[in-house]
N, C-alpha and C positions, 0 to 999 in steps of 0.2 A: 403410121401403118406398119410399125415393126411387129415381129411375131410376139415379142414379150410385152407389148403395150397393153394396158388394161382396157377393158371394153368401155367404150364411150356410151353415155346415156343418150336417150332420144331427146328430141326438142321438148316434148311434153314433160318428161321427167326433169329436165333442166329448169323449165319454167316453174314447176312445182317446188323444186328445191330452193330456187330463189325466193318464191313466195313465203316458204317456211322460215327462211333466214330473216326476211323483212319483218314477219310477225314476231319472231323472237327478239329482234332488236327493239321493236316497238314496245313489247312487254317489259323488256329490261328498262327502257326509258321511263315507262309509266311507274315501275317499281321505284326507280331512283327519285322521280318527282314526288312520289307519295312519302318516301322515307326521309327525304331532304327537301322540305318545302322552302328552306331558306336560300336554296340555290337560285341564281338568276336564270331567267329564260334565255336560252342561247339559240339563235337561228343563224343559218349560213346563207339564207336567201335574202339579199338586200331589198328585193321587191315584194317580200311577204308583208301582208297587212292583216289586221283583224278588226273586229267590230266590238262595240261595247255591249256587254251582256245585258245591262239594265236598260239600255236605250234601243235595243233591237226592235224591229217592228212586231215580232211575236211575243215580246215580253209582257208580263202581266202589269196592269195598271198603266199601260202606255197611252190609254185614252186621255185626251186633253182634259176631260171633265174630272178624271180621277187622279191626275198627276199631282195636284196640290194636296189632296188628302193623303196620298201615299208618302209624299215628302214630309208632311207634318208628322205622320205616324212614325216614319223612320227616324226623324230627328228626335222625337220624344223617346223612342226606345234607346237610341244612342246616349241621350242625356241621362236616362235612368241607369244604364250600364256604367257610365262614367262615375255617377254618384255612388253606386255600389262598390266600384273599384276603390274610390277614395275612402269610403268607410272601412273597407277591408285593410287598406294600407294604414289608416290611423289606428285601427285596433291592433294590428300585428306589430307596428313600429311606433309605440307611443313616445319614443325619444325624439322623433322628428319634430322640428319647430312648425308652428302654425304659419302657413303661407297664404297670403291674400294678394290679389292683383289690384284691388281697389284701394288707392292711396287715401281716399276720404272715408273708408270704413272705420267704424269705431264700435266699442262695446262697453258694457257696464259690468260692475262687480256683482257677482251672483249673491254674495253674502251681504253687501251693503245696499241692495236694491230696495225700493220702497215696499215691495210686497214680501220682503224676506221675513222670516220668523224672528221673534224677539231673541235678543242675546241673553242667555240664562247661565246658570252655574255649570251646566254640562258643557257649554261652549268654552267657558273659562278653563275647565278641566282639560278640554281638548287642546286648547292653546298651550297649556302648561306641558302636556304630554309631548306635543310637537316640538316645543323648545328643548325639552330634555333629550328627545331623539336627535335633534340637530346637534346638541353638545356631544352626545355619545358618538355620532358619526364623525364629528371633528376630532375627538380623541382617538378613534380608530384610525383615521387617516394619518394623524401625527405619529401614531405608534408604528404603522405599517410602512410609512414613507418618511423616515427621519431626514431624508435629503431635501425635503421641501423647505422653502424659506419661511421664516416666522413673519407673519403679517400682523402688524400692530397699528393702532391708531396713532396719528401724529401727536395727539395731545395726551397720550397715555403716559403714565409715570410709574416708577417702580422704586423699591428700596433695596439696599444691599442685604443679601441673605446673612452675611457674616457679621454685619454691624447692626443688625436690628436689635431692638430692646429685649426680645425674647430669646436671643441667641445664647448658646452656651458660652460659658466663660472661656476666654482664650488662655492658652497655656502660658506658663511663666517664661521670662526672658531666658533663663538658663536652659529650660527644656527646648526652647526655640533654637538656641545656639547649638545645643547637642544635636537636634534634628538636622540642622543645616550641615553640621560637620559630618554626620552619618551619610547624608545625601552626597556630599562632595567626595567622601571616601568611596562610596559605591560608584560614582561617576568615574573616578580615577581608576578603580579596579576594572570597570567595564572598558575603559580606554586601553588599559594594558592588555586585557584579554583580546581585544580586537587587533591590537598591534602584533600580538604573538601569533594569532590564528591567521591573520591576513598581512603578511610582511610585504606583499606587493603594493599595498596602498601607499600613496605618497604622504610625506610628512607635511602636516599643516602647521605652520608657525605664524606668529603675529609679525606684521610688517615692521613693527617698531621694536621687536625683540632683538637683543644683542647678546654676544657671547665672547668668551676669551679663549685663547689657545691653551689646550691642555698641557702641552709640553713646556711652554715658557711661562707658566703661571708662577706666582711667588712661592706657592707651597709645593711646586713640582720637585721631584727627586733630582739630584745632580746628574748632569749628562755625562756620558762616557768620554774618555779622552780620544785623541786622534788615532792612536794605534788600535784601540778597541773598535773604533768606527770603521777603520780600514778592514780589520779582520772580519767584522760583521758583514761588510759589503761583499768581501770575497766569499764568505760562507753562503750568502744569499745567491751570488752568481753561480756558485757550484751547484746549489740546490735547483736553480732554474735549468742549468744544463743537464743535470741528472733527470729532471722531470721531462725535458725535451727528448732525451734518449729513450726514456721509458715509453713515451708516447709514440716515437718512431718505431720502437720494437713491437709494441702491442697493436699498432695501426699502420701496417705497411701500405695500406691502400691510400693513405693520405698523400697529397702531392707534396713535392719538395718545395719548401718556401725559401725563395732566394733572399739573401740578405738585403737590407735596405740600402746598402752601398751600391750606387750605380756603376762604380768603377771596379767592382769585384769581378774576378775572372777565375777560370779554372783550367786544368789541362786534362787530357784523356789519360786514364790510368794505363790503358793497353799500348798507347803509342808514345809514352814518355821515353826519354833517352835511356833511362835506367831499366826499362822493361826488358825481361828475358826475350831472346829471339824466338820467333814462332817456328815451330817444327811441324812435322807431319801430323802429330796429334792435334795441333791447333787448326791446321787446315781441315782435318776430318771434323773437328768440332764445328767450324764455320759451315761446312757443308750440311751437317745434321741440323743446325739451327735454320738454315735456309729452307730445307725440306719441311721442317716443322712449321715454319711460317707459311709455306705453300699449302700444307694440309689444313692449317687453321683458316686460311682464306677460302679453301674449298668448302670447309664445314660451314663457314658463315654464308657463303653463296647458296649452299644447299638449304 
């Protein structure tokens, strides 16, 4: 009863409004049932019940004298409809096999029946055409599907194409040797090309293959004397050290690799006994470094 409350409708208007909403819900349900006949009938009243449309007292043909005639007519119509459906399926889907539910059913050959027409030259021509069509179909299948297995008769035999009597003469022994040499050279060149283009591939060797040492073979060049070997080792060590210095100079971000000696130790450069005494400038330097470390920490936190 507040001042801004909307005006309430009367009792008659409320009943009319409720009736309109019920009619709209019923129309909606009828539309859904019409458009979706596959939906199941849903009811919320467990006590709801219904009667059979065909066996109701007011149904046509409910008279006992007419019941049998109606049932027979209805069964005949359903049988005709089923037969028409079966004919339509057989016509539209000829690839379906013929199904019969009678295990004792049998049939006769249309062409070999007693009342069949006599077999004449036209029929022979027809059989010949059908055989040729079957062979053409087989050739087409073999051409389009070469992955299919070759099906042969267990008693079928064949001859070698290359050793048949009508085969062309084979090449001479010298030509065969030259041909094999050319193929071996081509295979070796292919192997070298693969090894050059794909050096990451592992080396495949024969398990029974053996080899000799290149440096101690009989035809090897004489080895250097002791002084030359020592000099060579020193040069190599210097080269390794120079390489390490170059790497450390070019890549200062790399970590320091400690020597493999577990007993190696070092001393602090700034706290060694021979270090110069720290003066006011060194103290100022330490203070600046501490402030820079604090600024860096603040930047990281930010």
